[in-house]
Steps between C-alpha positions, in 0.01 A plus 500: 500500500456626857751777433261631232260588783745772607520635145125530452441633852737791440363555151151522646609729784691715251188576297331718767838636618636602159153602385437712809527836319245392238272346763526817708408713197226272367323476836574861608682402820738691727839356594359389835193341340718320246712354780179398681352322196819322397649426842311598816156346437642174359742488790223539758306216342809281501566591864163348591489205260863383495467315835209307346727408209769381742252277683382351172860436391569317827186284467457454126862506384703738290414347164130592520574852625758568229277379217186666634690822563616514138146454368378777733779730379389447140135568584581817694694643206208436268283706739767773523514530121131590491490707822274806450640691797746501792282289732477208259869529417596500869285192563653315205853579611406396855393157371826480305697594812351222712531247219865598457559435869375148447670419171827688509596482867458124525664437163807689619493315832478166320806578290697603809404176676603294198857642506558628858878497469484742205219726616678827414576389144148359458356833611737690272375297203139537615557877516660493155184346356302766682723764343417358158134561582583850625678575175216363288236720664635842390596352162143385447354834606754692294425286195128555545562875520703492177225297332247769588312323780480831683296509822390138448856365513490401865167320449639299209805412709283379790303273266807359326692425818193338654487261205868406546445428870204277414718300260770454767237389752378238256854377431578463873168325558588237242834414666583350844581762759854451642544416867811556716706184563446513875154470653415625851494250786165417654600670827619815324306810611223632279559801281343742746685355800825532308417858403437597862841358587662680205368837614729472804802493267621861495740443212222351287277797581782735401543334163123496442513876551785511248282312252223755556744783425558344159153620399641851464730457200251285314145582382492812719809637327355410159178691568661818632788488252264494201296784649820701557617445143162616371434795732843622610714419193240523223560146372265329257332162556786337308757669728306389806518142378870543416571614856330195648660275241846633591432429866393143424789438259747617764331276753532199271873563467527532877330166557719322245805646675362399841467138389872504419613703800329267748762240411776720643354741753283483811142615470557762771797644311297522183209661685719775640680562171183508291319715755768768508530512121121506468464800730760695303348404163150590612602848617673561165182394315283718721680820396509421126377812315371337178285202409776345288758522781240369746450191283876443472557531874224249569734223382739519800203544736352174375841331491564560870146480639391170341733277707367641828172305503641150438780563750261618772248224427768231506601613849139476617449153353829384652354555846247221437663242271256280307200671661475795263124522548571630849695793357221574250241517778721688746571758232134600523596683819638779284205514261360816668840667458519411131136603461551846652809585292333583164225704663745699716724563202195610298417754772860627496487526119176701508623737770875530441542373145599174337878560545450525876314168505768338286776622733350291781558179303870511585392346832511156332873473424602691811278288724627173356863605539436573866318170545776296335765672707308438823427128453721196475510288185261204517586139425574458132608864456839396362682591185661160457448307180381187678212687666382703204581308184299223349249440232259779437161444659 
């Protein structure tokens, strides 16, 4: 059931991302203002409030934060559905962003702690569930467009997804929350002491930066890709959804393949191979002259980009075995970087055009290839069957 958190989180994040063109039109926003409402303002709020969430998780336990975060996500989407303007919408998404940090981050960390010897495969399957949510978002919006929802489609989607999140929150509340098999010793350092020590680990910091790079070929790509299909290639709302759907479908195939490939190959080898293929696929997509070809070329982009996040995240978690909460908190170091990206790309899109902003996203695969080549494999980064096989988590 915990894996369903990933599905609904990506479904909920996909509603504002895939619906960005309609939101932009309905609220009369510029590209920069759209990026601010959907990314920058919520990110600033999370930058301030996430440390409070981390303190609460350390003192009150993950179970309470995960359940409470899910209820807050549902409430925020109800507010977003009725938002009369950009300010209310930005505030609602900001609440959702903080709640997601509580619910999703610590759910993922719990799953990694439960199966530390298979962290890469656990994260691949977590990402696959997230991809299912990614795929559902454009399908829902496309279906609403076909059914004649028009400008209200994104509002209906917000309300519907909020209801699904509320149901999941109730289901998780009614069941015991799983705990890792090992419990910390009494003399083990507190979360914040351990985080201070972790920040001296240069390899961990490098992989946290790699995780931050994975924001590029995700919601940011979805937003600017749909705008490009609409404005540059003349694609309809259905074609915009098809482009995003192709990206997500390719990503799902990539994650299924990754789960199999981890049995035979090292994580570093897979990172370098996927990164190089991703860069080439992305450049080919970027020069596609028609909306139909753009949608088709999104499949290999998704196929090669999707494995990058679980591979990078597994390397970060491997630096602190069985203390995944440390990695979650330390990752906040790069929150300002992730926060600035959408706004900066929005400025580039307004001044130089959407294709110019999209071209900068190739930094993700290129950066991760360089990072993988420059660092040594961590413990557990083996392709042997005895290290990677086993029952599915």
